[in-house]
C-alpha positions in Angstrom: 0.2 17.3 3.2 0.1 18.2 6.8 3.2 16.8 8.3 2.8 13.2 7.1 6.1 11.1 7.2 7.0 8.7 4.6 6.2 5.6 6.8 2.8 7.2 7.6 2.1 7.9 3.8 3.2 4.2 3.1 0.9 2.8 5.6 -2.0 5.0 4.3 -1.3 3.7 0.8 -1.1 0.1 2.0 -4.5 0.4 3.8 -6.1 2.0 0.7 -4.7 -0.9 -1.5 -6.2 -3.4 1.0 -9.5 -1.5 0.9 -9.6 -1.6 -3.0 -8.5 -5.3 -3.1 -11.2 -6.3 -0.5 -13.9 -4.4 -2.4 -12.9 -6.2 -5.6 -12.6 -9.6 -3.9 -15.9 -9.2 -2.2 -17.8 -7.8 -5.1 -18.5 -11.3 -6.5 -19.3 -14.5 -5.0 -17.1 -15.2 -2.0 -15.2 -18.5 -2.4 -12.3 -20.1 -0.6 -9.8 -18.2 -2.6 -11.2 -14.8 -1.5 -9.2 -15.2 1.8 -6.1 -16.1 -0.2 -6.5 -12.8 -2.3 -6.6 -10.7 0.8 -3.8 -12.5 2.6 -0.8 -10.4 1.0 -2.6 -7.0 1.2 -3.5 -7.7 4.8 0.2 -8.5 5.7 1.4 -5.5 3.8 -1.0 -3.1 5.6 -0.1 -4.7 9.0 3.6 -4.3 8.4 3.3 -0.7 7.1 1.2 0.4 10.1 3.6 -1.2 12.5 6.5 0.6 10.8 4.7 3.9 10.9 3.7 3.5 14.6 0.1 3.6 13.7 -1.1 0.1 14.5 -4.1 0.5 16.8 -4.3 4.2 16.3 -7.2 4.6 13.9 -7.7 8.3 14.3 -4.1 9.1 13.2 -4.4 6.5 10.3 -7.4 8.1 8.9 -5.7 11.4 9.2 -2.9 10.2 7.1 -5.4 8.7 4.5 -7.2 12.1 4.3 -3.9 13.6 3.5 -3.8 11.5 0.4 -7.0 13.2 -0.9 -6.7 15.9 -3.4 -9.0 18.1 -1.4 -8.4 16.8 2.2 -11.3 17.1 4.5 -10.8 18.3 8.0 -8.9 15.6 9.9 -10.7 13.6 12.7 -9.9 14.5 16.3 -9.3 11.6 18.7 -12.7 12.3 20.2 -14.5 12.1 16.9 -12.9 8.8 16.2 -14.1 7.4 19.5 -17.5 8.9 20.4 -18.7 8.3 24.0 -20.3 4.9 24.5 -23.7 6.4 25.4 -24.0 8.2 22.1 -26.8 6.5 20.2 -25.8 5.0 16.9 -27.6 6.5 13.8 -30.6 4.5 12.6 -30.0 2.4 9.6 -31.5 3.5 6.4 -34.7 1.7 5.4 -34.3 -1.0 2.8 -35.8 -0.1 -0.6 -39.1 -1.6 -1.5 -38.9 -4.1 -4.3 -41.9 -5.4 -6.2 -42.8 -8.9 -5.0 -40.7 -8.3 -1.8 -42.1 -8.9 1.7 -40.9 -5.7 2.8 
């Protein structure tokens, strides 16, 4: 790891747990209980980010998450995490054609 402290590691792990929980919860039909399933992981991630001093600092949070990867990619720079406002967004990929579809 590249200088990641325990609180930063805990925050990265909490965010990954939240991501996996959200993916699982949103994989099926969204119901009134979906929000309840996400409440605790959201609170855990918020608290861990606050303790690590990463709340609101997405670039550093992503760097800590990359530290968890077995083959960590090059960390983001602060500029890469927030490109200039006049940079055009990439075009969305076209939707696949389905038989019987109007597309």
